mmCIF file of the C-alpha atoms, coordinates in Angstrom:
data_MODEL
# 
_entry.id   MODEL 
# 
loop_
_atom_site.group_PDB 
_atom_site.id 
_atom_site.type_symbol 
_atom_site.label_atom_id 
_atom_site.label_alt_id 
_atom_site.label_comp_id 
_atom_site.label_asym_id 
_atom_site.label_entity_id 
_atom_site.label_seq_id 
_atom_site.pdbx_PDB_ins_code 
_atom_site.Cartn_x 
_atom_site.Cartn_y 
_atom_site.Cartn_z 
_atom_site.occupancy 
_atom_site.B_iso_or_equiv 
_atom_site.pdbx_formal_charge 
_atom_site.auth_seq_id 
_atom_site.auth_comp_id 
_atom_site.auth_asym_id 
_atom_site.auth_atom_id 
_atom_site.pdbx_PDB_model_num 
ATOM 1   C CA . MET A 1 1   ? 13.769  -11.613 22.191 1.00 0.00 ? 1   MET A CA 1 
ATOM 2   C CA . ASN A 1 2   ? 14.652  -15.316 22.213 1.00 0.00 ? 2   ASN A CA 1 
ATOM 3   C CA . ASN A 1 3   ? 12.520  -18.056 20.558 1.00 0.00 ? 3   ASN A CA 1 
ATOM 4   C CA . ASN A 1 4   ? 10.500  -18.914 23.776 1.00 0.00 ? 4   ASN A CA 1 
ATOM 5   C CA . GLU A 1 5   ? 10.008  -15.119 24.392 1.00 0.00 ? 5   GLU A CA 1 
ATOM 6   C CA . PHE A 1 6   ? 8.806   -14.639 20.828 1.00 0.00 ? 6   PHE A CA 1 
ATOM 7   C CA . ILE A 1 7   ? 6.253   -17.661 21.035 1.00 0.00 ? 7   ILE A CA 1 
ATOM 8   C CA . GLU A 1 8   ? 4.933   -16.525 24.368 1.00 0.00 ? 8   GLU A CA 1 
ATOM 9   C CA . SER A 1 9   ? 4.508   -12.994 23.029 1.00 0.00 ? 9   SER A CA 1 
ATOM 10  C CA . ILE A 1 10  ? 2.665   -14.030 19.801 1.00 0.00 ? 10  ILE A CA 1 
ATOM 11  C CA . LYS A 1 11  ? 0.363   -16.364 21.921 1.00 0.00 ? 11  LYS A CA 1 
ATOM 12  C CA . SER A 1 12  ? -0.612  -13.349 23.721 1.00 0.00 ? 12  SER A CA 1 
ATOM 13  C CA . LEU A 1 13  ? -1.761  -11.989 20.394 1.00 0.00 ? 13  LEU A CA 1 
ATOM 14  C CA . GLY A 1 14  ? -3.997  -14.826 19.869 1.00 0.00 ? 14  GLY A CA 1 
ATOM 15  C CA . ILE A 1 15  ? -1.512  -16.642 17.375 1.00 0.00 ? 15  ILE A CA 1 
ATOM 16  C CA . ASN A 1 16  ? -0.485  -20.210 18.197 1.00 0.00 ? 16  ASN A CA 1 
ATOM 17  C CA . PRO A 1 17  ? 2.197   -21.155 15.722 1.00 0.00 ? 17  PRO A CA 1 
ATOM 18  C CA . THR A 1 18  ? 2.900   -24.418 14.251 1.00 0.00 ? 18  THR A CA 1 
ATOM 19  C CA . ASP A 1 19  ? 6.196   -26.131 14.029 1.00 0.00 ? 19  ASP A CA 1 
ATOM 20  C CA . LYS A 1 20  ? 6.283   -25.327 10.105 1.00 0.00 ? 20  LYS A CA 1 
ATOM 21  C CA . GLN A 1 21  ? 5.418   -21.612 10.710 1.00 0.00 ? 21  GLN A CA 1 
ATOM 22  C CA . LEU A 1 22  ? 8.373   -21.312 13.080 1.00 0.00 ? 22  LEU A CA 1 
ATOM 23  C CA . ALA A 1 23  ? 10.673  -23.097 10.920 1.00 0.00 ? 23  ALA A CA 1 
ATOM 24  C CA . ASP A 1 24  ? 9.716   -21.039 7.890  1.00 0.00 ? 24  ASP A CA 1 
ATOM 25  C CA . LEU A 1 25  ? 10.467  -17.934 9.893  1.00 0.00 ? 25  LEU A CA 1 
ATOM 26  C CA . GLU A 1 26  ? 13.564  -19.219 10.747 1.00 0.00 ? 26  GLU A CA 1 
ATOM 27  C CA . THR A 1 27  ? 14.376  -19.734 7.162  1.00 0.00 ? 27  THR A CA 1 
ATOM 28  C CA . TYR A 1 28  ? 13.368  -16.505 6.558  1.00 0.00 ? 28  TYR A CA 1 
ATOM 29  C CA . TYR A 1 29  ? 15.594  -15.002 8.873  1.00 0.00 ? 29  TYR A CA 1 
ATOM 30  C CA . ASP A 1 30  ? 18.599  -16.950 7.356  1.00 0.00 ? 30  ASP A CA 1 
ATOM 31  C CA . MET A 1 31  ? 17.829  -15.876 3.991  1.00 0.00 ? 31  MET A CA 1 
ATOM 32  C CA . LEU A 1 32  ? 17.616  -12.328 5.274  1.00 0.00 ? 32  LEU A CA 1 
ATOM 33  C CA . ILE A 1 33  ? 21.049  -12.421 6.730  1.00 0.00 ? 33  ILE A CA 1 
ATOM 34  C CA . GLU A 1 34  ? 22.684  -14.142 3.782  1.00 0.00 ? 34  GLU A CA 1 
ATOM 35  C CA . TRP A 1 35  ? 21.180  -11.723 1.273  1.00 0.00 ? 35  TRP A CA 1 
ATOM 36  C CA . ASN A 1 36  ? 22.035  -8.779  3.407  1.00 0.00 ? 36  ASN A CA 1 
ATOM 37  C CA . ASN A 1 37  ? 25.749  -9.313  2.708  1.00 0.00 ? 37  ASN A CA 1 
ATOM 38  C CA . LYS A 1 38  ? 24.945  -8.509  -0.835 1.00 0.00 ? 38  LYS A CA 1 
ATOM 39  C CA . ILE A 1 39  ? 22.345  -6.175  -0.902 1.00 0.00 ? 39  ILE A CA 1 
ATOM 40  C CA . ASN A 1 40  ? 21.161  -3.675  1.868  1.00 0.00 ? 40  ASN A CA 1 
ATOM 41  C CA . LEU A 1 41  ? 18.025  -5.054  3.272  1.00 0.00 ? 41  LEU A CA 1 
ATOM 42  C CA . THR A 1 42  ? 18.112  -4.239  6.803  1.00 0.00 ? 42  THR A CA 1 
ATOM 43  C CA . ARG A 1 43  ? 20.283  -2.674  9.737  1.00 0.00 ? 43  ARG A CA 1 
ATOM 44  C CA . ILE A 1 44  ? 18.825  -5.204  12.274 1.00 0.00 ? 44  ILE A CA 1 
ATOM 45  C CA . ILE A 1 45  ? 20.849  -8.347  12.012 1.00 0.00 ? 45  ILE A CA 1 
ATOM 46  C CA . ASP A 1 46  ? 21.082  -9.544  15.420 1.00 0.00 ? 46  ASP A CA 1 
ATOM 47  C CA . LYS A 1 47  ? 18.788  -12.531 15.790 1.00 0.00 ? 47  LYS A CA 1 
ATOM 48  C CA . GLU A 1 48  ? 16.917  -11.448 19.107 1.00 0.00 ? 48  GLU A CA 1 
ATOM 49  C CA . ASP A 1 49  ? 16.577  -7.925  17.770 1.00 0.00 ? 49  ASP A CA 1 
ATOM 50  C CA . ALA A 1 50  ? 15.056  -9.290  14.651 1.00 0.00 ? 50  ALA A CA 1 
ATOM 51  C CA . TYR A 1 51  ? 12.684  -11.471 16.159 1.00 0.00 ? 51  TYR A CA 1 
ATOM 52  C CA . LEU A 1 52  ? 11.504  -8.483  18.428 1.00 0.00 ? 52  LEU A CA 1 
ATOM 53  C CA . LYS A 1 53  ? 11.811  -5.403  15.927 1.00 0.00 ? 53  LYS A CA 1 
ATOM 54  C CA . HIS A 1 54  ? 10.875  -7.264  12.694 1.00 0.00 ? 54  HIS A CA 1 
ATOM 55  C CA . PHE A 1 55  ? 8.892   -10.460 13.463 1.00 0.00 ? 55  PHE A CA 1 
ATOM 56  C CA . TYR A 1 56  ? 6.869   -9.721  16.563 1.00 0.00 ? 56  TYR A CA 1 
ATOM 57  C CA . ASP A 1 57  ? 6.446   -6.239  15.483 1.00 0.00 ? 57  ASP A CA 1 
ATOM 58  C CA . SER A 1 58  ? 5.051   -7.243  12.203 1.00 0.00 ? 58  SER A CA 1 
ATOM 59  C CA . LEU A 1 59  ? 2.406   -9.471  13.875 1.00 0.00 ? 59  LEU A CA 1 
ATOM 60  C CA . THR A 1 60  ? 1.212   -6.736  16.298 1.00 0.00 ? 60  THR A CA 1 
ATOM 61  C CA . VAL A 1 61  ? -1.083  -5.667  13.265 1.00 0.00 ? 61  VAL A CA 1 
ATOM 62  C CA . VAL A 1 62  ? -3.591  -8.348  14.764 1.00 0.00 ? 62  VAL A CA 1 
ATOM 63  C CA . ARG A 1 63  ? -3.959  -5.832  17.874 1.00 0.00 ? 63  ARG A CA 1 
ATOM 64  C CA . ILE A 1 64  ? -6.310  -3.919  15.696 1.00 0.00 ? 64  ILE A CA 1 
ATOM 65  C CA . GLN A 1 65  ? -7.454  -6.130  12.913 1.00 0.00 ? 65  GLN A CA 1 
ATOM 66  C CA . LYS A 1 66  ? -8.379  -9.737  13.000 1.00 0.00 ? 66  LYS A CA 1 
ATOM 67  C CA . LEU A 1 67  ? -6.431  -11.384 9.701  1.00 0.00 ? 67  LEU A CA 1 
ATOM 68  C CA . GLU A 1 68  ? -9.005  -14.234 9.555  1.00 0.00 ? 68  GLU A CA 1 
ATOM 69  C CA . GLU A 1 69  ? -11.468 -11.577 8.266  1.00 0.00 ? 69  GLU A CA 1 
ATOM 70  C CA . ILE A 1 70  ? -9.185  -10.142 5.504  1.00 0.00 ? 70  ILE A CA 1 
ATOM 71  C CA . ASN A 1 71  ? -8.693  -12.046 2.218  1.00 0.00 ? 71  ASN A CA 1 
ATOM 72  C CA . ASP A 1 72  ? -6.735  -9.621  -0.123 1.00 0.00 ? 72  ASP A CA 1 
ATOM 73  C CA . ILE A 1 73  ? -3.610  -7.813  1.528  1.00 0.00 ? 73  ILE A CA 1 
ATOM 74  C CA . CYS A 1 74  ? -1.065  -5.397  0.297  1.00 0.00 ? 74  CYS A CA 1 
ATOM 75  C CA . ASP A 1 75  ? 2.202   -4.509  1.854  1.00 0.00 ? 75  ASP A CA 1 
ATOM 76  C CA . VAL A 1 76  ? 3.247   -1.093  0.607  1.00 0.00 ? 76  VAL A CA 1 
ATOM 77  C CA . GLY A 1 77  ? 6.886   -0.132  0.511  1.00 0.00 ? 77  GLY A CA 1 
ATOM 78  C CA . THR A 1 78  ? 7.582   -3.791  1.783  1.00 0.00 ? 78  THR A CA 1 
ATOM 79  C CA . GLY A 1 79  ? 11.459  -3.679  1.559  1.00 0.00 ? 79  GLY A CA 1 
ATOM 80  C CA . ALA A 1 80  ? 12.750  -7.048  2.680  1.00 0.00 ? 80  ALA A CA 1 
ATOM 81  C CA . GLY A 1 81  ? 9.123   -8.143  2.878  1.00 0.00 ? 81  GLY A CA 1 
ATOM 82  C CA . ILE A 1 82  ? 8.273   -6.839  6.284  1.00 0.00 ? 82  ILE A CA 1 
ATOM 83  C CA . PRO A 1 83  ? 5.471   -6.933  7.415  1.00 0.00 ? 83  PRO A CA 1 
ATOM 84  C CA . GLY A 1 84  ? 4.042   -8.952  4.364  1.00 0.00 ? 84  GLY A CA 1 
ATOM 85  C CA . ILE A 1 85  ? 5.932   -12.107 4.441  1.00 0.00 ? 85  ILE A CA 1 
ATOM 86  C CA . ILE A 1 86  ? 5.755   -12.393 8.359  1.00 0.00 ? 86  ILE A CA 1 
ATOM 87  C CA . LEU A 1 87  ? 1.850   -11.984 8.013  1.00 0.00 ? 87  LEU A CA 1 
ATOM 88  C CA . LYS A 1 88  ? 1.716   -14.518 5.235  1.00 0.00 ? 88  LYS A CA 1 
ATOM 89  C CA . ILE A 1 89  ? 3.646   -17.175 7.097  1.00 0.00 ? 89  ILE A CA 1 
ATOM 90  C CA . PHE A 1 90  ? 1.154   -17.211 10.087 1.00 0.00 ? 90  PHE A CA 1 
ATOM 91  C CA . TYR A 1 91  ? -1.825  -16.370 8.112  1.00 0.00 ? 91  TYR A CA 1 
ATOM 92  C CA . PRO A 1 92  ? -1.472  -18.484 5.025  1.00 0.00 ? 92  PRO A CA 1 
ATOM 93  C CA . HIS A 1 93  ? -4.948  -17.837 3.740  1.00 0.00 ? 93  HIS A CA 1 
ATOM 94  C CA . LEU A 1 94  ? -3.903  -14.435 2.725  1.00 0.00 ? 94  LEU A CA 1 
ATOM 95  C CA . LYS A 1 95  ? -3.738  -13.312 -0.857 1.00 0.00 ? 95  LYS A CA 1 
ATOM 96  C CA . LEU A 1 96  ? -0.552  -10.950 -0.715 1.00 0.00 ? 96  LEU A CA 1 
ATOM 97  C CA . THR A 1 97  ? 0.909   -8.494  -2.882 1.00 0.00 ? 97  THR A CA 1 
ATOM 98  C CA . LEU A 1 98  ? 4.160   -6.686  -1.963 1.00 0.00 ? 98  LEU A CA 1 
ATOM 99  C CA . ILE A 1 99  ? 5.038   -3.425  -3.648 1.00 0.00 ? 99  ILE A CA 1 
ATOM 100 C CA . ASP A 1 100 ? 8.265   -1.780  -3.717 1.00 0.00 ? 100 ASP A CA 1 
ATOM 101 C CA . SER A 1 101 ? 10.243  0.669   -5.974 1.00 0.00 ? 101 SER A CA 1 
ATOM 102 C CA . LYS A 1 102 ? 13.490  -1.171  -5.386 1.00 0.00 ? 102 LYS A CA 1 
ATOM 103 C CA . GLU A 1 103 ? 13.816  -4.205  -7.688 1.00 0.00 ? 103 GLU A CA 1 
ATOM 104 C CA . LYS A 1 104 ? 16.806  -5.712  -5.803 1.00 0.00 ? 104 LYS A CA 1 
ATOM 105 C CA . LYS A 1 105 ? 14.769  -6.109  -2.685 1.00 0.00 ? 105 LYS A CA 1 
ATOM 106 C CA . LEU A 1 106 ? 11.853  -7.698  -4.626 1.00 0.00 ? 106 LEU A CA 1 
ATOM 107 C CA . ARG A 1 107 ? 14.270  -10.408 -6.064 1.00 0.00 ? 107 ARG A CA 1 
ATOM 108 C CA . PHE A 1 108 ? 15.107  -11.280 -2.481 1.00 0.00 ? 108 PHE A CA 1 
ATOM 109 C CA . ILE A 1 109 ? 11.473  -11.581 -1.737 1.00 0.00 ? 109 ILE A CA 1 
ATOM 110 C CA . ASP A 1 110 ? 11.002  -13.752 -4.983 1.00 0.00 ? 110 ASP A CA 1 
ATOM 111 C CA . GLU A 1 111 ? 13.491  -16.261 -3.483 1.00 0.00 ? 111 GLU A CA 1 
ATOM 112 C CA . VAL A 1 112 ? 11.603  -16.333 -0.083 1.00 0.00 ? 112 VAL A CA 1 
ATOM 113 C CA . ILE A 1 113 ? 8.339   -16.945 -1.607 1.00 0.00 ? 113 ILE A CA 1 
ATOM 114 C CA . LYS A 1 114 ? 9.887   -19.798 -3.802 1.00 0.00 ? 114 LYS A CA 1 
ATOM 115 C CA . ARG A 1 115 ? 11.845  -21.344 -0.867 1.00 0.00 ? 115 ARG A CA 1 
ATOM 116 C CA . LEU A 1 116 ? 8.789   -21.290 1.326  1.00 0.00 ? 116 LEU A CA 1 
ATOM 117 C CA . ASP A 1 117 ? 6.371   -22.095 -1.284 1.00 0.00 ? 117 ASP A CA 1 
ATOM 118 C CA . LEU A 1 118 ? 4.229   -19.443 -0.458 1.00 0.00 ? 118 LEU A CA 1 
ATOM 119 C CA . LYS A 1 119 ? 0.823   -19.525 -2.579 1.00 0.00 ? 119 LYS A CA 1 
ATOM 120 C CA . ASP A 1 120 ? -1.155  -16.495 -3.731 1.00 0.00 ? 120 ASP A CA 1 
ATOM 121 C CA . THR A 1 121 ? 1.795   -14.247 -2.916 1.00 0.00 ? 121 THR A CA 1 
ATOM 122 C CA . LYS A 1 122 ? 3.299   -11.750 -5.525 1.00 0.00 ? 122 LYS A CA 1 
ATOM 123 C CA . THR A 1 123 ? 5.847   -8.944  -5.722 1.00 0.00 ? 123 THR A CA 1 
ATOM 124 C CA . VAL A 1 124 ? 5.329   -5.824  -8.054 1.00 0.00 ? 124 VAL A CA 1 
ATOM 125 C CA . HIS A 1 125 ? 7.975   -3.606  -8.915 1.00 0.00 ? 125 HIS A CA 1 
ATOM 126 C CA . THR A 1 126 ? 6.144   -0.179  -9.052 1.00 0.00 ? 126 THR A CA 1 
ATOM 127 C CA . ARG A 1 127 ? 5.431   2.892   -7.101 1.00 0.00 ? 127 ARG A CA 1 
ATOM 128 C CA . ALA A 1 128 ? 2.464   2.713   -5.009 1.00 0.00 ? 128 ALA A CA 1 
ATOM 129 C CA . GLU A 1 129 ? 0.742   5.701   -6.482 1.00 0.00 ? 129 GLU A CA 1 
ATOM 130 C CA . GLU A 1 130 ? 0.989   4.227   -9.810 1.00 0.00 ? 130 GLU A CA 1 
ATOM 131 C CA . TYR A 1 131 ? -0.727  0.872   -8.874 1.00 0.00 ? 131 TYR A CA 1 
ATOM 132 C CA . LYS A 1 132 ? -4.413  0.275   -9.528 1.00 0.00 ? 132 LYS A CA 1 
ATOM 133 C CA . GLU A 1 133 ? -5.464  -2.801  -7.521 1.00 0.00 ? 133 GLU A CA 1 
ATOM 134 C CA . LYS A 1 134 ? -7.785  -2.886  -4.702 1.00 0.00 ? 134 LYS A CA 1 
ATOM 135 C CA . TYR A 1 135 ? -7.454  -4.632  -1.446 1.00 0.00 ? 135 TYR A CA 1 
ATOM 136 C CA . ASP A 1 136 ? -9.310  -5.583  1.773  1.00 0.00 ? 136 ASP A CA 1 
ATOM 137 C CA . LEU A 1 137 ? -6.153  -4.312  3.749  1.00 0.00 ? 137 LEU A CA 1 
ATOM 138 C CA . VAL A 1 138 ? -3.199  -2.153  2.959  1.00 0.00 ? 138 VAL A CA 1 
ATOM 139 C CA . VAL A 1 139 ? -0.409  -2.218  5.469  1.00 0.00 ? 139 VAL A CA 1 
ATOM 140 C CA . SER A 1 140 ? 2.773   0.114   5.467  1.00 0.00 ? 140 SER A CA 1 
ATOM 141 C CA . ARG A 1 141 ? 5.585   -0.042  7.937  1.00 0.00 ? 141 ARG A CA 1 
ATOM 142 C CA . ALA A 1 142 ? 7.701   2.972   8.422  1.00 0.00 ? 142 ALA A CA 1 
ATOM 143 C CA . VAL A 1 143 ? 6.894   4.452   4.917  1.00 0.00 ? 143 VAL A CA 1 
ATOM 144 C CA . ALA A 1 144 ? 6.724   8.196   4.791  1.00 0.00 ? 144 ALA A CA 1 
ATOM 145 C CA . ASN A 1 145 ? 4.995   10.668  6.905  1.00 0.00 ? 145 ASN A CA 1 
ATOM 146 C CA . ILE A 1 146 ? 1.253   9.742   7.509  1.00 0.00 ? 146 ILE A CA 1 
ATOM 147 C CA . GLU A 1 147 ? -0.028  12.581  5.152  1.00 0.00 ? 147 GLU A CA 1 
ATOM 148 C CA . THR A 1 148 ? 2.186   11.574  2.467  1.00 0.00 ? 148 THR A CA 1 
ATOM 149 C CA . LEU A 1 149 ? 1.395   7.898   2.964  1.00 0.00 ? 149 LEU A CA 1 
ATOM 150 C CA . LEU A 1 150 ? -2.277  8.570   2.551  1.00 0.00 ? 150 LEU A CA 1 
ATOM 151 C CA . LYS A 1 151 ? -1.665  9.984   -0.910 1.00 0.00 ? 151 LYS A CA 1 
ATOM 152 C CA . TYR A 1 152 ? 0.330   6.856   -1.895 1.00 0.00 ? 152 TYR A CA 1 
ATOM 153 C CA . THR A 1 153 ? -2.101  4.261   -0.704 1.00 0.00 ? 153 THR A CA 1 
ATOM 154 C CA . MET A 1 154 ? -5.696  5.357   -0.184 1.00 0.00 ? 154 MET A CA 1 
ATOM 155 C CA . HIS A 1 155 ? -6.737  4.607   -3.920 1.00 0.00 ? 155 HIS A CA 1 
ATOM 156 C CA . LEU A 1 156 ? -5.538  0.874   -3.193 1.00 0.00 ? 156 LEU A CA 1 
ATOM 157 C CA . LEU A 1 157 ? -8.581  0.214   -0.774 1.00 0.00 ? 157 LEU A CA 1 
ATOM 158 C CA . ASN A 1 158 ? -11.840 -1.448  -2.029 1.00 0.00 ? 158 ASN A CA 1 
ATOM 159 C CA . LYS A 1 159 ? -15.182 -0.134  -0.803 1.00 0.00 ? 159 LYS A CA 1 
ATOM 160 C CA . ASP A 1 160 ? -14.848 -1.432  2.843  1.00 0.00 ? 160 ASP A CA 1 
ATOM 161 C CA . GLY A 1 161 ? -10.922 -1.381  2.748  1.00 0.00 ? 161 GLY A CA 1 
ATOM 162 C CA . LYS A 1 162 ? -8.633  -0.196  5.580  1.00 0.00 ? 162 LYS A CA 1 
ATOM 163 C CA . LEU A 1 163 ? -5.141  1.032   5.719  1.00 0.00 ? 163 LEU A CA 1 
ATOM 164 C CA . ILE A 1 164 ? -2.950  0.187   8.540  1.00 0.00 ? 164 ILE A CA 1 
ATOM 165 C CA . ALA A 1 165 ? -0.031  2.509   8.945  1.00 0.00 ? 165 ALA A CA 1 
ATOM 166 C CA . MET A 1 166 ? 2.832   0.864   11.329 1.00 0.00 ? 166 MET A CA 1 
ATOM 167 C CA . LYS A 1 167 ? 4.939   3.733   13.124 1.00 0.00 ? 167 LYS A CA 1 
ATOM 168 C CA . GLY A 1 168 ? 7.012   4.330   15.993 1.00 0.00 ? 168 GLY A CA 1 
ATOM 169 C CA . ASP A 1 169 ? 6.002   7.171   18.107 1.00 0.00 ? 169 ASP A CA 1 
ATOM 170 C CA . ILE A 1 170 ? 3.088   8.800   16.186 1.00 0.00 ? 170 ILE A CA 1 
ATOM 171 C CA . ASP A 1 171 ? 2.513   11.864  18.439 1.00 0.00 ? 171 ASP A CA 1 
ATOM 172 C CA . LYS A 1 172 ? 5.065   14.038  16.841 1.00 0.00 ? 172 LYS A CA 1 
ATOM 173 C CA . GLU A 1 173 ? 3.857   13.297  13.620 1.00 0.00 ? 173 GLU A CA 1 
ATOM 174 C CA . LEU A 1 174 ? 0.220   13.257  14.067 1.00 0.00 ? 174 LEU A CA 1 
ATOM 175 C CA . THR A 1 175 ? -0.302  16.717  15.375 1.00 0.00 ? 175 THR A CA 1 
ATOM 176 C CA . LYS A 1 176 ? -3.953  18.073  16.124 1.00 0.00 ? 176 LYS A CA 1 
ATOM 177 C CA . ASP A 1 177 ? -3.804  20.063  12.815 1.00 0.00 ? 177 ASP A CA 1 
ATOM 178 C CA . VAL A 1 178 ? -2.430  17.130  11.024 1.00 0.00 ? 178 VAL A CA 1 
ATOM 179 C CA . GLU A 1 179 ? -5.318  14.915  12.413 1.00 0.00 ? 179 GLU A CA 1 
ATOM 180 C CA . LYS A 1 180 ? -7.877  17.573  11.435 1.00 0.00 ? 180 LYS A CA 1 
ATOM 181 C CA . ASN A 1 181 ? -6.709  17.629  7.957  1.00 0.00 ? 181 ASN A CA 1 
ATOM 182 C CA . ILE A 1 182 ? -6.759  14.028  7.677  1.00 0.00 ? 182 ILE A CA 1 
ATOM 183 C CA . GLN A 1 183 ? -10.335 13.625  9.019  1.00 0.00 ? 183 GLN A CA 1 
ATOM 184 C CA . LYS A 1 184 ? -11.567 16.177  6.397  1.00 0.00 ? 184 LYS A CA 1 
ATOM 185 C CA . LYS A 1 185 ? -11.055 13.511  3.605  1.00 0.00 ? 185 LYS A CA 1 
ATOM 186 C CA . TYR A 1 186 ? -10.749 10.143  5.463  1.00 0.00 ? 186 TYR A CA 1 
ATOM 187 C CA . ASN A 1 187 ? -11.833 8.130   8.468  1.00 0.00 ? 187 ASN A CA 1 
ATOM 188 C CA . ILE A 1 188 ? -9.280  7.516   11.478 1.00 0.00 ? 188 ILE A CA 1 
ATOM 189 C CA . ILE A 1 189 ? -10.961 4.576   12.927 1.00 0.00 ? 189 ILE A CA 1 
ATOM 190 C CA . LYS A 1 190 ? -8.555  3.511   15.638 1.00 0.00 ? 190 LYS A CA 1 
ATOM 191 C CA . ILE A 1 191 ? -5.079  4.563   16.909 1.00 0.00 ? 191 ILE A CA 1 
ATOM 192 C CA . ASP A 1 192 ? -3.234  2.019   19.097 1.00 0.00 ? 192 ASP A CA 1 
ATOM 193 C CA . LYS A 1 193 ? -0.251  3.333   21.073 1.00 0.00 ? 193 LYS A CA 1 
ATOM 194 C CA . PHE A 1 194 ? 1.996   0.710   22.995 1.00 0.00 ? 194 PHE A CA 1 
ATOM 195 C CA . TYR A 1 195 ? 5.268   -0.360  23.752 1.00 0.00 ? 195 TYR A CA 1 
ATOM 196 C CA . LEU A 1 196 ? 7.028   -3.066  21.887 1.00 0.00 ? 196 LEU A CA 1 
ATOM 197 C CA . LYS A 1 197 ? 9.338   -3.462  24.868 1.00 0.00 ? 197 LYS A CA 1 
ATOM 198 C CA . ASP A 1 198 ? 10.809  -1.333  27.454 1.00 0.00 ? 198 ASP A CA 1 
ATOM 199 C CA . ASP A 1 199 ? 11.090  2.185   25.963 1.00 0.00 ? 199 ASP A CA 1 
ATOM 200 C CA . ILE A 1 200 ? 10.240  1.104   22.231 1.00 0.00 ? 200 ILE A CA 1 
ATOM 201 C CA . LYS A 1 201 ? 7.193   2.934   21.141 1.00 0.00 ? 201 LYS A CA 1 
ATOM 202 C CA . ARG A 1 202 ? 4.876   1.699   18.624 1.00 0.00 ? 202 ARG A CA 1 
ATOM 203 C CA . SER A 1 203 ? 1.688   2.952   17.030 1.00 0.00 ? 203 SER A CA 1 
ATOM 204 C CA . LEU A 1 204 ? -0.791  1.368   14.567 1.00 0.00 ? 204 LEU A CA 1 
ATOM 205 C CA . ILE A 1 205 ? -3.215  3.795   12.910 1.00 0.00 ? 205 ILE A CA 1 
ATOM 206 C CA . MET A 1 206 ? -6.191  2.245   11.059 1.00 0.00 ? 206 MET A CA 1 
ATOM 207 C CA . ILE A 1 207 ? -7.830  4.652   8.361  1.00 0.00 ? 207 ILE A CA 1 
ATOM 208 C CA . LYS A 1 208 ? -10.466 4.257   6.031  1.00 0.00 ? 208 LYS A CA 1 
ATOM 209 C CA . ASN A 1 209 ? -11.890 6.301   2.967  1.00 0.00 ? 209 ASN A CA 1 
ATOM 210 C CA . LYS A 1 210 ? -15.268 8.294   3.605  1.00 0.00 ? 210 LYS A CA 1 
# 
């Protein structure tokens, strides 16, 4: 996905990027590649792949949740800051917390926060199941299977809060039995299955506490 394709694709999601947002994203990519030489942040280093599989992929959250309606957001298992940093760049009003158990990756994110001057953005070095804050929205991308992820995250939601689990092909993981077990304790609000591009499957699963 080249730059023009990225812009057209996010416009189709209802995002009209500013020059500053696009420049910040470019800076983030450059930092990601630079730091990736020192610590393992990502296997995806080709620029067009990163713009498709990291950046555009992150923004597909808006397919099922208007981020204008969200104040506090937590990215669990953020890794290199994806999707949290990408969402913050394009939705700067968000108060963002990025959680990860690997301190080295959080040091990278702290440098990104400083370089891009991202307000109301913090990193927390902890395991999600040990954290106690509450949020309007929790996002988690490619972290654990869905049942395990729920154990890690659902206590982080405020009264009307939602979890969005960002997955590849969810069908093998979310069997009828698994879905039935989840529905006993939680409400599955929405499942959105789509193709990122060609044969690249993606799934967004929105879940609330009962």
